[in-house]
C-alpha angles and dihedrals in degrees: 000000000000114000091224092053090048090051090048091051090049092051091046091050091048091049091050091050091048091048092051092048091049090048090051091051092049090051089058093055112106117260126215090266091054092049093048092049089053090050089050092052091050093048090047091051092050091047091051092049092049091048092051091047093051091047091051092048091048091051091043093052089059090052091044092055089052089054092052092056089064091063097094090053091052090049090055091050091050092050091051091049090049090056091049090050092050091051091050091048091052091050092048092050091051091050090048091053091049090050090050090052091050091048091051092049093049095051093076095052127075107245123189118242113263116260117228 
């Protein structure tokens, strides 16, 4: 066989192999139908997520309204606690005045230093 003919056959075979590999790669590229189906999946996922979110918010608003109805009870508890705090403050002020009186009375006397 002629070396030129053998080289030509080799080049032709290599070109055919390259063409078939390129054709296979082109077949794997997404078509319009594939792209539109991917868009459909994305839109469907977003729609599902929004639907779940709206359902959760609708359910949560019902629970939230129930929480608001507890507000008067909390106001009563706060008012009661305020009265307790005022009574404690009055008692502490009275004790503070008594301690001031005792301190004033003890200033005139000689008191020994405390022993540790």
